[in-house]
C-alpha positions as CSV (number, residue, x, y, z in Angstrom):
1,M,148.1,114.5,110.2
2,S,145.6,115.7,107.6
3,P,142.4,113.7,106.9
4,F,143.7,113.0,103.4
5,T,147.0,111.6,104.7
6,A,145.2,109.6,107.4
7,E,142.9,108.0,104.8
8,L,145.9,107.2,102.6
9,I,148.1,105.7,105.4
10,G,145.2,103.8,107.0
11,T,144.1,102.3,103.7
12,M,147.7,101.4,102.8
13,L,148.1,99.5,106.1
14,I,144.9,97.6,105.5
15,I,146.0,96.5,102.1
16,L,149.6,95.8,103.2
17,L,148.4,93.5,105.9
18,G,145.3,92.1,104.1
19,D,146.9,91.3,100.8
20,G,149.9,90.3,102.8
21,V,148.1,87.5,104.5
22,V,146.7,86.2,101.2
23,A,150.3,86.2,99.8
24,N,151.4,84.3,102.9
25,V,148.7,81.7,102.4
26,L,148.7,81.3,98.6
27,L,152.3,81.9,97.4
28,K,154.8,79.1,97.1
29,D,157.3,78.4,99.9
30,T,156.0,80.9,102.4
31,K,155.9,80.0,106.1
32,G,152.1,80.3,106.1
33,N,151.4,78.4,102.8
34,N,148.0,76.6,102.8
35,S,147.1,77.8,106.3
36,G,143.5,78.5,105.1
37,W,140.5,80.7,105.1
38,L,140.4,81.3,108.9
39,V,143.9,82.7,108.8
40,I,142.9,85.0,105.9
41,T,139.7,86.3,107.5
42,T,141.3,86.8,110.9
43,A,144.2,88.8,109.5
44,W,141.9,90.9,107.3
45,A,139.9,91.8,110.4
46,L,143.1,92.7,112.3
47,A,144.3,94.7,109.3
48,V,141.2,96.8,109.5
49,F,141.7,97.2,113.2
50,T,145.2,98.5,112.5
51,G,144.2,101.0,109.8
52,V,141.3,102.3,111.9
53,T,143.4,102.8,114.9
54,V,146.0,104.9,113.0
55,A,143.5,106.9,110.9
56,G,140.6,107.2,113.3
57,P,141.6,110.3,115.3
58,Y,142.4,112.3,112.1
59,S,139.9,111.3,109.4
60,G,137.3,109.1,111.1
61,A,138.9,106.1,109.4
62,H,136.5,105.5,106.5
63,L,139.3,103.7,104.5
64,N,136.7,102.5,102.0
65,P,134.8,104.5,99.3
66,A,131.6,102.6,100.2
67,V,131.8,103.9,103.8
68,T,132.4,107.4,102.7
69,I,129.5,107.4,100.2
70,G,127.2,105.7,102.7
71,L,128.0,108.2,105.4
72,A,127.4,111.1,103.0
73,V,124.0,109.6,101.7
74,A,123.0,109.2,105.4
75,G,123.8,112.8,106.1
76,K,126.7,111.9,108.4
77,F,129.5,113.2,106.3
78,P,129.8,116.3,104.0
79,W,129.6,115.7,100.3
80,D,132.5,118.0,99.6
81,G,134.8,115.7,101.5
82,V,133.8,112.6,99.5
83,L,136.2,112.9,96.5
84,P,139.3,113.7,98.5
85,Y,138.7,110.8,100.8
86,I,138.1,108.4,97.9
87,L,141.2,109.6,96.1
88,A,143.3,109.0,99.3
89,Q,141.8,105.6,99.7
90,F,142.7,104.5,96.2
91,I,146.2,105.8,96.4
92,G,146.7,104.1,99.8
93,A,145.3,100.8,98.4
94,F,147.7,101.0,95.4
95,L,150.7,101.7,97.5
96,G,149.8,98.9,100.0
97,A,149.6,96.3,97.2
98,F,152.9,97.5,95.8
99,V,154.6,97.0,99.1
100,V,153.1,93.5,99.3
101,W,154.8,92.7,96.0
102,L,158.1,94.0,97.3
103,M,157.7,92.0,100.5
104,Y,156.9,88.7,98.8
105,F,159.1,89.3,95.7
106,D,160.9,86.0,95.9
107,H,157.7,84.0,96.5
108,F,155.9,85.6,93.5
109,K,158.8,84.5,91.4
110,R,158.4,80.9,92.6
111,T,154.7,80.8,92.2
112,N,153.5,79.5,88.8
113,E,149.7,79.7,89.3
114,P,148.2,82.8,87.8
115,G,145.0,82.5,89.8
116,A,146.9,82.4,93.1
117,I,149.0,85.5,92.1
118,L,145.8,87.4,91.1
119,S,144.1,86.5,94.4
120,V,146.9,88.2,96.3
121,F,145.8,91.5,94.8
122,C,142.1,91.3,94.3
123,T,138.9,89.3,94.7
124,G,137.2,86.8,92.4
125,P,134.1,84.7,92.4
126,A,134.0,81.1,93.5
127,V,131.3,80.5,90.9
128,R,131.2,83.1,88.1
129,N,127.6,84.3,87.9
130,Y,127.6,88.1,87.7
131,V,124.0,88.4,89.1
132,S,124.7,86.4,92.2
133,N,128.3,87.8,92.4
134,I,127.1,91.4,92.6
135,A,124.3,90.4,95.0
136,S,126.9,88.9,97.3
137,E,128.9,92.2,97.2
138,I,125.8,94.3,97.8
139,I,124.7,92.2,100.8
140,G,128.2,92.1,102.3
141,A,128.6,95.9,102.0
142,F,125.1,96.5,103.2
143,V,125.9,94.7,106.5
144,L,129.2,96.5,106.8
145,I,127.8,100.0,106.3
146,F,124.5,99.5,108.2
147,V,126.3,98.3,111.3
148,I,128.9,101.0,111.0
149,F,126.1,103.6,111.3
150,Y,125.4,102.3,114.7
151,I,129.0,102.0,115.7
152,T,129.5,105.7,114.9
153,G,126.4,106.7,116.7
154,A,122.9,107.4,115.2
155,E,122.9,110.9,116.5
156,I,125.8,112.2,114.4
157,T,124.8,114.6,111.6
158,A,126.8,116.1,108.7
159,T,129.7,118.3,109.8
160,K,132.9,119.7,108.5
161,T,134.9,117.7,111.0
162,P,135.9,114.1,110.2
163,V,133.1,111.7,110.9
164,G,133.5,108.0,110.8
165,L,134.7,105.1,113.0
166,G,137.3,107.0,115.0
167,S,139.8,105.0,117.0
168,V,137.1,103.8,119.4
169,G,135.5,102.0,116.6
170,A,138.6,99.9,115.8
171,I,137.6,96.8,117.8
172,P,133.9,96.5,116.9
173,V,134.6,97.1,113.2
174,A,137.3,94.5,113.2
175,F,134.8,92.0,114.6
176,L,132.3,93.1,112.0
177,V,134.7,92.6,109.1
178,W,135.7,89.2,110.6
179,V,132.2,87.9,110.8
180,I,131.4,89.2,107.2
181,G,134.4,87.3,105.9
182,L,133.6,84.1,107.8
183,S,129.8,84.2,107.0
184,L,129.5,85.9,103.7
185,G,133.0,85.8,102.1
186,G,132.8,82.4,100.5
187,T,131.1,83.5,97.3
188,T,133.3,86.4,96.0
189,G,136.0,86.9,98.6
190,Y,134.1,89.8,100.2
191,A,135.8,92.8,98.7
192,I,133.1,95.2,100.3
193,N,135.5,98.0,99.4
194,P,136.0,99.4,95.9
195,A,139.5,100.8,96.7
196,R,140.6,97.5,98.3
197,D,139.9,95.7,95.0
198,L,140.5,98.1,92.2
199,G,143.7,99.7,93.5
200,P,145.6,96.4,93.9
201,R,144.1,95.1,90.7
202,M,145.8,98.0,88.9
203,V,149.1,97.1,90.6
204,H,148.7,93.5,89.4
205,A,148.1,94.8,85.8
206,L,151.1,97.1,85.9
207,L,153.8,95.1,87.6
208,P,156.1,92.7,85.7
209,I,155.2,89.6,87.7
210,K,156.2,86.3,86.3
211,N,153.3,83.9,85.5
212,K,150.7,86.4,86.5
213,G,148.2,86.0,83.7
214,G,145.4,88.5,83.2
215,S,143.8,90.9,85.7
216,D,140.2,89.7,85.1
217,W,138.9,93.2,84.1
218,R,135.6,91.7,83.0
219,Y,134.9,91.0,86.7
220,A,136.5,94.2,88.1
221,W,133.3,96.3,88.0
222,I,131.5,94.0,90.5
223,P,133.6,94.7,93.6
224,V,133.3,98.4,92.7
225,V,129.6,98.8,91.9
226,G,128.3,96.2,94.4
227,P,129.7,97.8,97.5
228,I,128.5,101.2,96.5
229,I,125.0,99.9,95.9
230,G,125.1,98.1,99.2
231,A,126.2,101.3,101.0
232,V,123.5,103.4,99.4
233,C,120.8,100.9,100.4
234,A,122.1,100.7,103.9
235,A,122.1,104.5,104.2
236,L,118.6,104.9,102.9
237,L,117.3,102.2,105.3
238,F,119.2,103.9,108.2
239,K,117.6,107.3,107.3
240,Y,114.2,105.7,107.1
241,L,114.5,104.0,110.5
242,L,115.5,107.3,112.1
243,S,112.6,109.3,110.4
């Protein structure tokens, strides 16, 4: 499997299972309706475990543009691999969200709350304050990327071979995503991944979903810009600590 294909499939699996649990909890007449935040954060962590396990041996399992950019800034991943990885991640996220819509098609039709429908696909703030919202995404992504540097090993330097989590990182990164969701996710829903948010938001905008409402494009830049800023800050601190 090529690194591009691995990033695409791994990201697709994360979104299929991650957006899938939100659909199960929020959409009308599902078996998991109203099962709560703990169910959502746990399933998202296990979704990341699944994606990393599949993609790890082939691409390093970045599965997140913030991870790819952070590793490149830290000198742990070649810059010429950044754009192909990010493209694969966005395609995978788009496809994963589309399959969630197919999976829960009947339940989308029965749900008449536009906010619940949008939340299946992308994140949104509990309290809309763009300054604190972007700060939340920066902090969450900073924790994610900074810890990932130590999961991958501080001694790794830039190379043409895939560098990232690898399959051995599946368990620790799943716990990392879980604790970020439980501890820091209550403000914005912890996107911490531009592809995870923007790709499915595009699916929401394009699909003919009954009662869906708008896609909240005014907010859409925050879960894209915030994680990238957090990743760069984490990379710079990591490099400073190693210097």
